[in-house]
FIKOLZA-1660 file (N, C-alpha, C; in steps of 0.1 Angstrom, whole numbers, plus 5000, padded with zeros to 4 digits):
% residues 238
   i   px   py   pz ch aa at
   1 7782 4775 0360  A  S  N
   1 7780 4783 0367  A  S CA
   1 7766 4791 0363  A  S  C
   2 7760 4800 0370  A  D  N
   2 7749 4808 0366  A  D CA
   2 7753 4817 0355  A  D  C
   3 7743 4819 0347  A  P  N
   3 7744 4830 0335  A  P CA
   3 7748 4844 0340  A  P  C
   4 7753 4852 0335  A  C  N
   4 7753 4867 0338  A  C CA
   4 7742 4873 0340  A  C  C
   5 7738 4881 0348  A  R  N
   5 7727 4887 0350  A  R CA
   5 7729 4901 0340  A  R  C
   6 7717 4905 0337  A  S  N
   6 7719 4920 0326  A  S CA
   6 7721 4929 0332  A  S  C
   7 7726 4940 0327  A  V  N
   7 7729 4955 0332  A  V CA
   7 7717 4961 0333  A  V  C
   8 7705 4958 0328  A  E  N
   8 7694 4963 0331  A  E CA
   8 7686 4961 0345  A  E  C
   9 7694 4952 0353  A  E  N
   9 7688 4950 0366  A  E CA
   9 7692 4959 0375  A  E  C
  10 7703 4969 0371  A  Y  N
  10 7707 4981 0378  A  Y CA
  10 7702 4994 0371  A  Y  C
  11 7698 5003 0379  A  E  N
  11 7694 5016 0376  A  E CA
  11 7706 5026 0379  A  E  C
  12 7709 5034 0369  A  K  N
  12 7720 5040 0368  A  K CA
  12 7715 5054 0376  A  K  C
  13 7726 5060 0385  A  L  N
  13 7723 5071 0396  A  L CA
  13 7732 5084 0389  A  L  C
  14 7747 5081 0387  A  N  N
  14 7754 5091 0383  A  N CA
  14 7767 5085 0379  A  N  C
  15 7773 5094 0371  A  M  N
  15 7787 5090 0368  A  M CA
  15 7797 5094 0380  A  M  C
  16 7807 5086 0383  A  L  N
  16 7818 5087 0393  A  L CA
  16 7828 5090 0387  A  L  C
  17 7835 5085 0375  A  G  N
  17 7846 5090 0372  A  G CA
  17 7849 5081 0361  A  G  C
  18 7863 5081 0355  A  Q  N
  18 7867 5073 0345  A  Q CA
  18 7880 5065 0349  A  Q  C
  19 7881 5052 0350  A  G  N
  19 7892 5045 0355  A  G CA
  19 7905 5043 0341  A  G  C
  20 7911 5036 0343  A  T  N
  20 7923 5033 0334  A  T CA
  20 7915 5028 0321  A  T  C
  21 7906 5020 0323  A  Y  N
  21 7900 5013 0311  A  Y CA
  21 7883 5013 0308  A  Y  C
  22 7878 5025 0318  A  G  N
  22 7863 5025 0317  A  G CA
  22 7858 5034 0326  A  G  C
  23 7844 5037 0323  A  V  N
  23 7838 5048 0329  A  V CA
  23 7831 5043 0341  A  V  C
  24 7828 5047 0352  A  V  N
  24 7822 5041 0364  A  V CA
  24 7811 5050 0368  A  V  C
  25 7800 5042 0371  A  Y  N
  25 7788 5049 0376  A  Y CA
  25 7784 5045 0388  A  Y  C
  26 7776 5051 0396  A  R  N
  26 7770 5046 0410  A  R CA
  26 7754 5043 0404  A  R  C
  27 7753 5031 0409  A  V  N
  27 7739 5023 0404  A  V CA
  27 7733 5017 0417  A  V  C
  28 7718 5014 0415  A  R  N
  28 7711 5009 0425  A  R CA
  28 7706 4996 0419  A  R  C
  29 7710 4984 0427  A  D  N
  29 7702 4972 0424  A  D CA
  29 7686 4974 0422  A  D  C
  30 7681 4972 0412  A  K  N
  30 7665 4975 0412  A  K CA
  30 7658 4964 0422  A  K  C
  31 7664 4952 0423  A  R  N
  31 7659 4942 0433  A  R CA
  31 7660 4944 0448  A  R  C
  32 7673 4947 0451  A  T  N
  32 7676 4948 0464  A  T CA
  32 7678 4962 0471  A  T  C
  33 7677 4971 0459  A  K  N
  33 7679 4985 0465  A  K CA
  33 7693 4992 0470  A  K  C
  34 7702 4980 0468  A  K  N
  34 7713 4985 0473  A  K CA
  34 7723 4993 0463  A  K  C
  35 7733 4999 0466  A  E  N
  35 7741 5008 0458  A  E CA
  35 7754 5001 0457  A  E  C
  36 7757 5002 0442  A  Y  N
  36 7772 4996 0438  A  Y CA
  36 7776 5007 0428  A  Y  C
  37 7792 5004 0424  A  A  N
  37 7798 5009 0414  A  A CA
  37 7799 5001 0405  A  A  C
  38 7793 5007 0390  A  L  N
  38 7793 4999 0377  A  L CA
  38 7804 5004 0370  A  L  C
  39 7814 4995 0367  A  K  N
  39 7823 5000 0358  A  K CA
  39 7823 4991 0342  A  K  C
  40 7820 5002 0334  A  K  N
  40 7817 4997 0319  A  K CA
  40 7833 4993 0315  A  K  C
  41 7835 4984 0312  A  V  N
  41 7848 4978 0307  A  V CA
  41 7851 4982 0291  A  V  C
  42 7861 4991 0287  A  K  N
  42 7862 4993 0272  A  K CA
  42 7868 4980 0267  A  K  C
  43 7859 4977 0257  A  V  N
  43 7865 4967 0250  A  V CA
  43 7861 4969 0235  A  V  C
  44 7872 4965 0229  A  D  N
  44 7872 4967 0214  A  D CA
  44 7866 4955 0207  A  D  C
  45 7856 4960 0198  A  R  N
  45 7847 4949 0192  A  R CA
  45 7858 4940 0184  A  R  C
  46 7868 4945 0179  A  D  N
  46 7877 4933 0170  A  D CA
  46 7883 4924 0179  A  D  C
  47 7886 4928 0192  A  L  N
  47 7893 4918 0200  A  L CA
  47 7887 4904 0201  A  L  C
  48 7873 4908 0199  A  F  N
  48 7863 4896 0202  A  F CA
  48 7865 4884 0193  A  F  C
  49 7870 4885 0181  A  R  N
  49 7874 4876 0172  A  R CA
  49 7882 4865 0177  A  R  C
  50 7890 4868 0187  A  D  N
  50 7899 4857 0191  A  D CA
  50 7894 4854 0207  A  D  C
  51 7881 4857 0206  A  G  N
  51 7876 4852 0221  A  G CA
  51 7877 4861 0230  A  G  C
  52 7873 4861 0243  A  F  N
  52 7875 4873 0252  A  F CA
  52 7887 4880 0254  A  F  C
  53 7885 4894 0253  A  P  N
  53 7900 4901 0256  A  P CA
  53 7906 4899 0269  A  P  C
  54 7919 4894 0268  A  V  N
  54 7929 4893 0277  A  V CA
  54 7928 4901 0289  A  V  C
  55 7930 4913 0285  A  A  N
  55 7933 4924 0296  A  A CA
  55 7920 4926 0306  A  A  C
  56 7908 4923 0299  A  C  N
  56 7895 4923 0306  A  C CA
  56 7893 4912 0316  A  C  C
  57 7897 4899 0308  A  L  N
  57 7896 4887 0316  A  L CA
  57 7906 4886 0329  A  L  C
  58 7916 4893 0324  A  R  N
  58 7928 4894 0338  A  R CA
  58 7922 4900 0348  A  R  C
  59 7918 4912 0346  A  E  N
  59 7912 4921 0357  A  E CA
  59 7900 4914 0364  A  E  C
  60 7891 4907 0357  A  I  N
  60 7879 4901 0363  A  I CA
  60 7886 4891 0371  A  I  C
  61 7896 4881 0365  A  S  N
  61 7898 4871 0373  A  S CA
  61 7909 4873 0387  A  S  C
  62 7916 4885 0384  A  I  N
  62 7922 4889 0396  A  I CA
  62 7914 4895 0406  A  I  C
  63 7904 4904 0403  A  L  N
  63 7894 4908 0414  A  L CA
  63 7884 4896 0418  A  L  C
  64 7883 4887 0410  A  K  N
  64 7871 4876 0415  A  K CA
  64 7879 4869 0426  A  K  C
  65 7892 4869 0425  A  S  N
  65 7901 4860 0435  A  S CA
  65 7905 4867 0446  A  S  C
  66 7900 4880 0447  A  C  N
  66 7906 4889 0462  A  C CA
  66 7892 4889 0470  A  C  C
  67 7896 4886 0482  A  K  N
  67 7887 4886 0495  A  K CA
  67 7896 4894 0505  A  K  C
  68 7895 4907 0506  A  H  N
  68 7903 4915 0516  A  H CA
  68 7896 4927 0517  A  H  C
  69 7893 4930 0532  A  E  N
  69 7889 4945 0533  A  E CA
  69 7893 4956 0527  A  E  C
  70 7906 4957 0524  A  N  N
  70 7912 4968 0517  A  N CA
  70 7916 4964 0504  A  N  C
  71 7905 4956 0498  A  V  N
  71 7905 4955 0482  A  V CA
  71 7891 4956 0478  A  V  C
  72 7889 4965 0468  A  V  N
  72 7875 4968 0466  A  V CA
  72 7868 4954 0460  A  V  C
  73 7856 4949 0465  A  H  N
  73 7853 4937 0460  A  H CA
  73 7842 4937 0449  A  H  C
  74 7845 4928 0441  A  L  N
  74 7836 4927 0428  A  L CA
  74 7825 4916 0432  A  L  C
  75 7815 4922 0432  A  K  N
  75 7800 4913 0435  A  K CA
  75 7799 4905 0422  A  K  C
  76 7799 4910 0410  A  E  N
  76 7793 4902 0399  A  E CA
  76 7797 4909 0384  A  E  C
  77 7799 4903 0375  A  V  N
  77 7799 4907 0361  A  V CA
  77 7785 4905 0355  A  V  C
  78 7782 4918 0349  A  V  N
  78 7769 4916 0341  A  V CA
  78 7771 4921 0328  A  V  C
  79 7761 4919 0319  A  V  N
  79 7763 4919 0304  A  V CA
  79 7752 4930 0298  A  V  C
  80 7754 4936 0285  A  G  N
  80 7746 4945 0282  A  G CA
  80 7739 4936 0268  A  G  C
  81 7732 4944 0260  A  E  N
  81 7724 4936 0250  A  E CA
  81 7736 4931 0238  A  E  C
  82 7747 4938 0236  A  Q  N
  82 7756 4932 0225  A  Q CA
  82 7770 4927 0235  A  Q  C
  83 7773 4915 0227  A  L  N
  83 7785 4908 0234  A  L CA
  83 7795 4916 0240  A  L  C
  84 7799 4925 0232  A  E  N
  84 7812 4934 0237  A  E CA
  84 7806 4944 0250  A  E  C
  85 7794 4943 0253  A  K  N
  85 7792 4952 0266  A  K CA
  85 7792 4946 0278  A  K  C
  86 7805 4949 0285  A  I  N
  86 7805 4939 0300  A  I CA
  86 7808 4951 0309  A  I  C
  87 7801 4947 0322  A  Y  N
  87 7803 4957 0331  A  Y CA
  87 7806 4948 0344  A  Y  C
  88 7814 4956 0352  A  L  N
  88 7817 4950 0367  A  L CA
  88 7808 4956 0378  A  L  C
  89 7804 4949 0385  A  V  N
  89 7796 4955 0395  A  V CA
  89 7803 4954 0408  A  V  C
  90 7808 4965 0415  A  M  N
  90 7816 4966 0426  A  M CA
  90 7811 4971 0438  A  M  C
  91 7815 4971 0451  A  E  N
  91 7811 4977 0462  A  E CA
  91 7812 4993 0458  A  E  C
  92 7803 4998 0466  A  Y  N
  92 7805 5013 0464  A  Y CA
  92 7812 5019 0474  A  Y  C
  93 7821 5029 0471  A  C  N
  93 7826 5036 0482  A  C CA
  93 7824 5051 0478  A  C  C
  94 7823 5060 0490  A  E  N
  94 7817 5073 0488  A  E CA
  94 7827 5080 0482  A  E  C
  95 7841 5078 0485  A  Q  N
  95 7852 5089 0482  A  Q CA
  95 7864 5082 0473  A  Q  C
  96 7871 5089 0466  A  D  N
  96 7884 5086 0464  A  D CA
  96 7894 5095 0468  A  D  C
  97 7906 5091 0472  A  L  N
  97 7915 5099 0481  A  L CA
  97 7920 5110 0470  A  L  C
  98 7921 5110 0460  A  A  N
  98 7926 5123 0450  A  A CA
  98 7914 5132 0451  A  A  C
  99 7903 5130 0453  A  S  N
  99 7892 5139 0453  A  S CA
  99 7891 5145 0468  A  S  C
 100 7894 5135 0475  A  L  N
 100 7893 5141 0491  A  L CA
 100 7905 5149 0494  A  L  C
 101 7916 5148 0488  A  L  N
 101 7928 5159 0490  A  L CA
 101 7926 5168 0484  A  L  C
 102 7917 5170 0473  A  D  N
 102 7917 5183 0466  A  D CA
 102 7908 5194 0473  A  D  C
 103 7899 5187 0481  A  N  N
 103 7886 5193 0488  A  N CA
 103 7890 5196 0503  A  N  C
 104 7902 5190 0507  A  L  N
 104 7905 5192 0523  A  L CA
 104 7911 5206 0524  A  L  C
 105 7905 5213 0535  A  E  N
 105 7908 5227 0538  A  E CA
 105 7925 5224 0545  A  E  C
 106 7928 5215 0551  A  K  N
 106 7939 5214 0558  A  K CA
 106 7944 5201 0556  A  K  C
 107 7959 5199 0556  A  P  N
 107 7965 5185 0555  A  P CA
 107 7957 5175 0565  A  P  C
 108 7958 5162 0561  A  F  N
 108 7954 5151 0570  A  F CA
 108 7966 5153 0584  A  F  C
 109 7961 5147 0596  A  S  N
 109 7971 5148 0607  A  S CA
 109 7979 5137 0603  A  S  C
 110 7990 5134 0612  A  E  N
 110 7996 5124 0610  A  E CA
 110 7989 5111 0614  A  E  C
 111 7981 5111 0625  A  S  N
 111 7975 5097 0628  A  S CA
 111 7965 5093 0616  A  S  C
 112 7959 5105 0610  A  E  N
 112 7949 5099 0597  A  E CA
 112 7960 5094 0586  A  E  C
 113 7971 5100 0583  A  V  N
 113 7979 5096 0574  A  V CA
 113 7983 5082 0576  A  V  C
 114 7987 5077 0590  A  K  N
 114 7992 5066 0595  A  K CA
 114 7979 5055 0593  A  K  C
 115 7967 5058 0595  A  C  N
 115 7955 5052 0595  A  C CA
 115 7953 5046 0579  A  C  C
 116 7953 5057 0571  A  I  N
 116 7954 5055 0556  A  I CA
 116 7964 5044 0551  A  I  C
 117 7979 5049 0556  A  I  N
 117 7989 5041 0549  A  I CA
 117 7988 5028 0555  A  I  C
 118 7984 5023 0567  A  I  N
 118 7985 5011 0573  A  I CA
 118 7976 5001 0564  A  I  C
 119 7964 5007 0562  A  Q  N
 119 7952 5002 0554  A  Q CA
 119 7958 4998 0540  A  Q  C
 120 7966 5007 0533  A  L  N
 120 7972 5004 0521  A  L CA
 120 7981 4993 0520  A  L  C
 121 7989 4996 0531  A  L  N
 121 8000 4984 0533  A  L CA
 121 7993 4971 0535  A  L  C
 122 7982 4970 0543  A  Q  N
 122 7976 4957 0544  A  Q CA
 122 7968 4951 0531  A  Q  C
 123 7965 4959 0522  A  G  N
 123 7958 4957 0511  A  G CA
 123 7968 4949 0504  A  G  C
 124 7981 4957 0504  A  L  N
 124 7991 4952 0495  A  L CA
 124 7998 4942 0498  A  L  C
 125 8000 4940 0511  A  E  N
 125 8004 4929 0516  A  E CA
 125 7996 4917 0512  A  E  C
 126 7982 4917 0513  A  Y  N
 126 7976 4906 0508  A  Y CA
 126 7977 4900 0493  A  Y  C
 127 7977 4915 0483  A  L  N
 127 7978 4912 0471  A  L CA
 127 7993 4905 0468  A  L  C
 128 8003 4910 0475  A  H  N
 128 8017 4904 0473  A  H CA
 128 8016 4890 0475  A  H  C
 129 8012 4887 0488  A  T  N
 129 8012 4874 0492  A  T CA
 129 8005 4865 0483  A  T  C
 130 7994 4872 0476  A  N  N
 130 7987 4861 0465  A  N CA
 130 7993 4865 0451  A  N  C
 131 8008 4867 0450  A  F  N
 131 8013 4870 0438  A  F CA
 131 8006 4878 0428  A  F  C
 132 8002 4890 0434  A  I  N
 132 7997 4901 0424  A  I CA
 132 8002 4913 0426  A  I  C
 133 8007 4920 0415  A  I  N
 133 8011 4932 0416  A  I CA
 133 8002 4941 0410  A  I  C
 134 7999 4953 0418  A  H  N
 134 7987 4961 0411  A  H CA
 134 7992 4972 0399  A  H  C
 135 8003 4977 0400  A  R  N
 135 8011 4984 0390  A  R CA
 135 8004 4998 0387  A  R  C
 136 7994 5003 0393  A  D  N
 136 7988 5015 0392  A  D CA
 136 7984 5021 0405  A  D  C
 137 7990 5019 0415  A  I  N
 137 7988 5025 0428  A  I CA
 137 7991 5039 0429  A  I  C
 138 7980 5049 0429  A  K  N
 138 7978 5063 0430  A  K CA
 138 7968 5067 0437  A  K  C
 139 7967 5080 0442  A  V  N
 139 7956 5085 0452  A  V CA
 139 7943 5085 0444  A  V  C
 140 7941 5084 0430  A  S  N
 140 7928 5083 0426  A  S CA
 140 7925 5069 0423  A  S  C
 141 7933 5060 0427  A  N  N
 141 7928 5046 0428  A  N CA
 141 7924 5039 0442  A  N  C
 142 7926 5048 0451  A  L  N
 142 7924 5042 0464  A  L CA
 142 7910 5050 0468  A  L  C
 143 7900 5042 0473  A  L  N
 143 7886 5044 0478  A  L CA
 143 7887 5045 0491  A  L  C
 144 7877 5054 0497  A  L  N
 144 7873 5055 0511  A  L CA
 144 7860 5055 0513  A  L  C
 145 7854 5045 0521  A  T  N
 145 7841 5045 0526  A  T CA
 145 7839 5055 0536  A  T  C
 146 7823 5059 0538  A  D  N
 146 7824 5068 0551  A  D CA
 146 7828 5065 0563  A  D  C
 147 7833 5050 0565  A  T  N
 147 7837 5048 0578  A  T CA
 147 7850 5049 0581  A  T  C
 148 7859 5053 0567  A  G  N
 148 7873 5052 0567  A  G CA
 148 7879 5042 0563  A  G  C
 149 7872 5033 0558  A  C  N
 149 7878 5019 0552  A  C CA
 149 7885 5022 0538  A  C  C
 150 7898 5021 0537  A  L  N
 150 7905 5022 0525  A  L CA
 150 7904 5011 0517  A  L  C
 151 7901 5013 0502  A  K  N
 151 7902 5001 0493  A  K CA
 151 7909 5004 0481  A  K  C
 152 7917 4994 0478  A  I  N
 152 7924 4995 0467  A  I CA
 152 7917 4990 0454  A  I  C
 153 7917 5001 0443  A  A  N
 153 7907 4998 0431  A  A CA
 153 7914 5000 0420  A  A  C
 154 7906 4996 0409  A  D  N
 154 7909 4998 0394  A  D CA
 154 7923 4988 0390  A  D  C
 155 7919 4976 0388  A  F  N
 155 7929 4965 0386  A  F CA
 155 7931 4963 0370  A  F  C
 156 7929 4974 0365  A  G  N
 156 7931 4974 0348  A  G CA
 156 7946 4971 0345  A  G  C
 157 7956 4974 0355  A  L  N
 157 7970 4971 0351  A  L CA
 157 7975 4961 0357  A  L  C
 158 7967 4955 0366  A  A  N
 158 7974 4946 0376  A  A CA
 158 7977 4932 0368  A  A  C
 159 7988 4926 0374  A  R  N
 159 7992 4914 0370  A  R CA
 159 7995 4903 0380  A  R  C
 160 7995 4890 0376  A  T  N
 160 7999 4879 0388  A  T CA
 160 8014 4878 0382  A  T  C
 161 8024 4875 0392  A  F  N
 161 8039 4873 0389  A  F CA
 161 8042 4862 0396  A  F  C
 162 8053 4856 0390  A  S  N
 162 8059 4843 0393  A  S CA
 162 8073 4847 0399  A  S  C
 163 8078 4837 0407  A  V  N
 163 8093 4839 0413  A  V CA
 163 8101 4829 0407  A  V  C
 164 8111 4828 0400  A  P  N
 164 8116 4844 0395  A  P CA
 164 8108 4851 0387  A  P  C
 165 8109 4863 0385  A  S  N
 165 8099 4872 0378  A  S CA
 165 8102 4871 0364  A  S  C
 166 8089 4874 0354  A  K  N
 166 8090 4872 0340  A  K CA
 166 8089 4886 0336  A  K  C
 167 8098 4887 0325  A  P  N
 167 8094 4903 0318  A  P CA
 167 8080 4909 0316  A  P  C
 168 8078 4919 0320  A  M  N
 168 8065 4927 0317  A  M CA
 168 8066 4941 0309  A  M  C
 169 8055 4945 0307  A  T  N
 169 8059 4957 0300  A  T CA
 169 8062 4970 0307  A  T  C
 170 8073 4975 0302  A  P  N
 170 8078 4986 0312  A  P CA
 170 8071 4999 0314  A  P  C
 171 8063 5002 0304  A  G  N
 171 8060 5020 0304  A  G CA
 171 8046 5019 0312  A  G  C
 172 8044 5015 0324  A  L  N
 172 8031 5016 0331  A  L CA
 172 8034 5023 0345  A  L  C
 173 8023 5022 0352  A  V  N
 173 8023 5032 0364  A  V CA
 173 8023 5047 0361  A  V  C
 174 8014 5055 0366  A  T  N
 174 8012 5068 0361  A  T CA
 174 8026 5074 0366  A  T  C
 175 8030 5084 0358  A  L  N
 175 8043 5090 0360  A  L CA
 175 8048 5091 0373  A  L  C
 176 8040 5101 0381  A  W  N
 176 8043 5105 0394  A  W CA
 176 8050 5095 0405  A  W  C
 177 8042 5083 0402  A  Y  N
 177 8043 5070 0411  A  Y CA
 177 8052 5061 0407  A  Y  C
 178 8060 5065 0396  A  R  N
 178 8065 5055 0389  A  R CA
 178 8079 5054 0395  A  R  C
 179 8085 5040 0397  A  P  N
 179 8100 5039 0402  A  P CA
 179 8108 5042 0393  A  P  C
 180 8121 5043 0396  A  P  N
 180 8134 5046 0388  A  P CA
 180 8135 5035 0378  A  P  C
 181 8133 5021 0385  A  E  N
 181 8138 5010 0374  A  E CA
 181 8128 5010 0362  A  E  C
 182 8116 5014 0365  A  L  N
 182 8106 5014 0353  A  L CA
 182 8109 5025 0344  A  L  C
 183 8114 5038 0349  A  L  N
 183 8115 5048 0340  A  L CA
 183 8129 5047 0330  A  L  C
 184 8137 5037 0336  A  L  N
 184 8149 5033 0330  A  L CA
 184 8147 5021 0323  A  L  C
 185 8133 5016 0320  A  G  N
 185 8132 5006 0312  A  G CA
 185 8134 4991 0317  A  G  C
 186 8133 4988 0330  A  A  N
 186 8135 4977 0335  A  A CA
 186 8121 4969 0331  A  A  C
 187 8124 4953 0328  A  T  N
 187 8109 4947 0323  A  T CA
 187 8108 4936 0333  A  T  C
 188 8118 4934 0343  A  N  N
 188 8115 4926 0354  A  N CA
 188 8108 4933 0364  A  N  C
 189 8097 4929 0369  A  Q  N
 189 8088 4940 0377  A  Q CA
 189 8084 4932 0390  A  Q  C
 190 8085 4936 0401  A  T  N
 190 8084 4930 0413  A  T CA
 190 8074 4940 0421  A  T  C
 191 8072 4934 0433  A  T  N
 191 8064 4942 0443  A  T CA
 191 8068 4956 0444  A  T  C
 192 8082 4956 0444  A  A  N
 192 8088 4969 0446  A  A CA
 192 8079 4982 0441  A  A  C
 193 8076 4980 0426  A  I  N
 193 8067 4989 0421  A  I CA
 193 8058 4993 0428  A  I  C
 194 8050 4987 0433  A  D  N
 194 8038 4991 0444  A  D CA
 194 8042 4999 0456  A  D  C
 195 8053 4992 0460  A  M  N
 195 8060 4998 0473  A  M CA
 195 8064 5014 0474  A  M  C
 196 8071 5016 0458  A  W  N
 196 8075 5029 0456  A  W CA
 196 8064 5040 0457  A  W  C
 197 8054 5033 0451  A  A  N
 197 8041 5043 0451  A  A CA
 197 8036 5046 0463  A  A  C
 198 8038 5039 0473  A  V  N
 198 8032 5039 0487  A  V CA
 198 8041 5050 0492  A  V  C
 199 8055 5049 0488  A  G  N
 199 8063 5062 0495  A  G CA
 199 8056 5075 0490  A  G  C
 200 8054 5073 0476  A  C  N
 200 8051 5087 0471  A  C CA
 200 8038 5091 0476  A  C  C
 201 8029 5083 0480  A  I  N
 201 8013 5086 0483  A  I CA
 201 8016 5093 0499  A  I  C
 202 8028 5083 0508  A  L  N
 202 8029 5089 0521  A  L CA
 202 8035 5103 0522  A  L  C
 203 8046 5106 0512  A  G  N
 203 8049 5119 0512  A  G CA
 203 8039 5129 0508  A  G  C
 204 8031 5126 0498  A  E  N
 204 8019 5136 0493  A  E CA
 204 8009 5137 0506  A  E  C
 205 8004 5126 0513  A  L  N
 205 7994 5130 0523  A  L CA
 205 8000 5138 0534  A  L  C
 206 8015 5136 0536  A  L  N
 206 8019 5146 0547  A  L CA
 206 8021 5160 0543  A  L  C
 207 8027 5161 0530  A  A  N
 207 8031 5176 0522  A  A CA
 207 8018 5181 0519  A  A  C
 208 8007 5175 0515  A  H  N
 208 7995 5181 0512  A  H CA
 208 7998 5184 0495  A  H  C
 209 8006 5177 0492  A  K  N
 209 8010 5182 0476  A  K CA
 209 8016 5165 0468  A  K  C
 210 8016 5167 0457  A  P  N
 210 8022 5155 0452  A  P CA
 210 8040 5155 0453  A  P  C
 211 8043 5145 0457  A  L  N
 211 8059 5144 0461  A  L CA
 211 8067 5147 0449  A  L  C
 212 8066 5140 0438  A  L  N
 212 8073 5139 0427  A  L CA
 212 8065 5142 0415  A  L  C
 213 8061 5154 0413  A  P  N
 213 8049 5158 0400  A  P CA
 213 8059 5160 0387  A  P  C
 214 8066 5149 0383  A  G  N
 214 8073 5152 0369  A  G CA
 214 8062 5154 0359  A  G  C
 215 8068 5159 0348  A  T  N
 215 8060 5164 0333  A  T CA
 215 8066 5154 0323  A  T  C
 216 8077 5147 0325  A  S  N
 216 8080 5139 0316  A  S CA
 216 8088 5128 0321  A  S  C
 217 8093 5117 0314  A  E  N
 217 8101 5106 0321  A  E CA
 217 8116 5111 0327  A  E  C
 218 8121 5119 0317  A  I  N
 218 8134 5125 0321  A  I CA
 218 8134 5134 0333  A  I  C
 219 8121 5144 0333  A  K  N
 219 8120 5153 0345  A  K CA
 219 8116 5143 0358  A  K  C
 220 8110 5133 0358  A  Q  N
 220 8105 5123 0367  A  Q CA
 220 8121 5119 0374  A  Q  C
 221 8127 5114 0366  A  I  N
 221 8142 5108 0371  A  I CA
 221 8148 5120 0378  A  I  C
 222 8148 5132 0372  A  D  N
 222 8157 5145 0379  A  D CA
 222 8150 5147 0392  A  D  C
 223 8136 5148 0394  A  L  N
 223 8130 5148 0408  A  L CA
 223 8134 5140 0418  A  L  C
 224 8137 5125 0413  A  I  N
 224 8138 5115 0419  A  I CA
 224 8152 5115 0425  A  I  C
 225 8161 5120 0418  A  V  N
 225 8177 5122 0420  A  V CA
 225 8179 5133 0429  A  V  C
 226 8171 5145 0426  A  D  N
 226 8172 5154 0438  A  D CA
 226 8168 5153 0448  A  D  C
 227 8155 5144 0451  A  L  N
 227 8153 5139 0465  A  L CA
 227 8162 5129 0472  A  L  C
 228 8166 5120 0464  A  L  N
 228 8172 5111 0470  A  L CA
 228 8187 5107 0469  A  L  C
 229 8192 5116 0461  A  G  N
 229 8206 5116 0454  A  G CA
 229 8208 5106 0443  A  G  C
 230 8218 5107 0438  A  T  N
 230 8222 5100 0427  A  T CA
 230 8222 5084 0431  A  T  C
 231 8218 5075 0424  A  P  N
 231 8217 5061 0428  A  P CA
 231 8233 5055 0428  A  P  C
 232 8235 5048 0440  A  S  N
 232 8250 5043 0443  A  S CA
 232 8251 5027 0441  A  S  C
 233 8259 5022 0438  A  E  N
 233 8262 5007 0438  A  E CA
 233 8257 5002 0451  A  E  C
 234 8256 5007 0461  A  S  N
 234 8254 5002 0473  A  S CA
 234 8237 4999 0476  A  S  C
 235 8230 5011 0471  A  I  N
 235 8216 5010 0469  A  I CA
 235 8209 5005 0456  A  I  C
 236 8218 5004 0448  A  W  N
 236 8213 4999 0435  A  W CA
 236 8224 4990 0428  A  W  C
 237 8228 4978 0431  A  P  N
 237 8238 4971 0426  A  P CA
 237 8237 4970 0412  A  P  C
 238 8246 4971 0404  A  G  N
 238 8247 4969 0391  A  G CA
 238 8241 4980 0381  A  G  C
% end
């Protein structure tokens, strides 16, 4: 395969924000003049003693394998001068859903919500069909282009899964979008994690405020029970 290009081939324009594992910039390819998002991957120098860091490799390999209009496209991986300086070059999207919600005068109409949710579900159907759980679906990780195309982004916590499922780390997913089974320490994670988050986002888009804004794990469980009732044997066997 071709060697990685240098980050110097991109001109930094402005900072866009911070993801789970790194800072994101808007950049321009000096050669083609096209704009992209450049994510500097946070890498601990010490991790390089045992080869390339697993979390970083996982995100790159998952993104590289994805080709869907509702999943952010990874153009290439570029490198800095030092070994541990690694950057992901991704398609640039003008908005993220969180800042868009903050700046909206009035809530989205039902048809707009439907349009957003259908795209989110299409992206997730693609990921889940390819055995990928995102595990951090939230409004700030959903990007929108100027033409209204939604892209699922930030795969820093994503995992591939197997059937039957193997144990994974329980304490993930931003609190407000975290399902009850994770709050209660389940280690068998399924695509249901992402689907719970979709429900929370659907409620948030319609109500124009977060559906379950818990301030701690216990409060989060309380809010879920207040909204949906105490789990019963029929909806949650065992």
